[in-house]
C-alpha positions, 0 to 999 in steps of 0.5 A, a space after each residue: 486338604 487341611 485337617 484339624 487335630 482332634 482329641 481321640 486315642 484312635 484318630 489324630 486329625 480329620 478333614 473334609 472337602 468336596 465330599 472327601 473325608 480324610 482321617 489320620 490315624 496314630 500309625 501315621 496313615 491317612 485314609 480318604 473316604 469318598 462320597 461323605 456328605 457334609 452333614 456326616 462330617 459335621 456330626 463326626 466332628 461334633 461327636 463325643 467319641 470320634 473313634 466310636 462314631 467313625 467306626 459305626 457311621 463312616 468306616 462301614 458305609 463309605 469306600 476308602 483308599 489309603 493315601 500314599 506316604 512320602 518316601 522317607 530317605 535314609 530312615 528306619 522303619 519307624 521313620 526315625 533317621 538312621 545314623 551310621 555307627 561311630 568308629 572307635 
């Protein structure tokens, strides 16, 4: 699903397709919210504070699941590439 980047300190991007709302958070996690009407998505996108709207109008009202993240090979916990120490 294609997501649109938004101006918010709590949300990075938002997408909607076939009543599934995807929300990407600054942590990098993406959650899918199910049975979200298009009108609710449009209201979220038009809201002045996306974080407040999400917290009051989406999160408490719709079932959600975290999307699996792709495996990160040879990465540290924060997703940064791990380089072996140099030999002196």
